[in-house]
C-alpha positions, 0 to 999 in steps of 0.5 A: 446175407446167408451167401455172403455166409457161405462163403465166409465159411467156405473160407474158414475150411481153406483156413482150417486146411493150411494152417495145419499144413506144415509148410504153413507152419514152419512159416511163422509169418504166413501162419502168424497172418493165417491165423490173424484171418482165421480169428477175425471171421470165427464168430462170422462162422459160428454166428452162421452155424447158429442161425442155420440151425435157428432156420432148420428149428422154424422149419420144422416148428412150421411143418408142425402148424398143419398138424391137426391137434391145436394142441400141438399147433399152439405149442408150434406158433410159442416155438415160433415165436422164441425162435424169431426172437432168437432169428433177429439177434443173430441177424443183428449180430451178424450184421456187424460183424460184417460191416465193413471196417477201416482195414488198418484198425487191425494193424499193431502199432509204435506208441510215443509218449512226449512230455510237454509244457510243463517242465517236471510236472510234464515228465511225471504227468508222462508217466501216468500216461504210461501206466495208463495204457499200459495198464490197458493193453494188460487187460486187453491181452496185447504185448508191448515192447519198450523200444527207447526211452529217456527219464524225467529228471523228477520221475517220470519220462521226457520221452517213451517210446513202445511197440504194441502188438494185439487184436485191433490195436489201431482200431482202438488207440487210433482215437489217443493221438494228440495232446493229454492236458493236466490240471492238478497240484504238483507234487513239487508245489508247495503252496497247493496251487493247481498247475496245467501241464501237457504230454502229446500221444501220437499213434503210428500204425505198422504195415505189412513189409509188402502192404508198403507202396514205395518205390525204393530208387525214389528214397535216399537212406542215411546212417548218422552215429546216434546222439543221446540214451545209450551211452558209448554204443549209440555213440561207437556204430551208426544206429541212426537212420534219415530216409528222404523220399525225393518226389515229394521232400519227404524226410524222417529220421528214427534214433529209436532203437540201438539197432540200425535194422530196427531203426530203419524199420520204423523210420520206413513205417513213418515216411509211409505214413507222411505221405500217405496224410500227404496223398489224402490231404490231396485228396479229399474236400475242405469239408471231408476234412473239417469232420474227420478232423473232429475224432482221430486225426492224430494232430498232436497239435489238438488239445484233445482231453483233460484230466483235472484231478482235484474234480476226478473229472475227465473231459474229452474235447472232440466229442464234449465227453465229461466222466467224473471217474478219473481215478478209475480212467487214471489206473487204465480203465478207458473202454468206455471212453475209447467206445465213445470215440468210435460212436462218433465216428461211426456217425460221422461217417454215416453223415458224410455218407449221405446215410443220414434219415 
């Protein structure tokens, strides 16, 4: 492990030098990419420094065991015991930091909430989800921007699309894709009966342009005049974008933004993801697909979670998790839920890789 840590320390020194280079600072895109890597390996380098210091102290304490004075040797034995405990803690922490993660976890995302079955109540619930998630984004220190939205007739949203940027955004939110169901007495219900409505969430990772490996000659791009919210502007300009991948026949459209350039970027992301999914389905066995289907597949047709307001209960159906603090969860306190999903996914990886036992 020490050799691996030494590699990170050397890389850290290189990054420090590059980040102080005026040419790199002037290139915002390059600077942001290097700074992200710098921030990622900083805790590893700090852990290595702490471990090196502990190892030096252990060496000195073991030298003291050679002293003739029994009192000094006893002090050395006590110090070695304490230092060994600290060493084990640091090593355990470093092992977690060095455990390979899905590289996609670090990506920023496009985040869509859409009302489903339930009419006006579904749109109101979509609005509740929007407030829940944006409160969580704020707690995580992430930045987000609304790209497009359509309001419901009595409140909430029929659809809202955001761009979310920050540290490990996709790694935290990839589990949220799917159908979210709510059970409560709607504001529009006069008899006090509990209704069931739904909204869907879709999480799309944003890849860097140089990470999208698609032959441009294989893609046909068409533009068209958007319709819907946006007034005269969208009807006068061809801001809508349709992309078709000719080898597979996969086609996507985007009218999320008033900007054709932005719509091209989003359409390319969606096209790339669809092609990736198609390739993965071909590569993976049916057993692997079943295992992967338990957590974080992004299948919008699958009911993943129920929010029961009368019982203050939230249930995540993929991992049979039930919590009775819905009032806190709906206010944005999602850490416990997401952590439980991460643990479940890691357990699946261990089982599928044959590492269990």
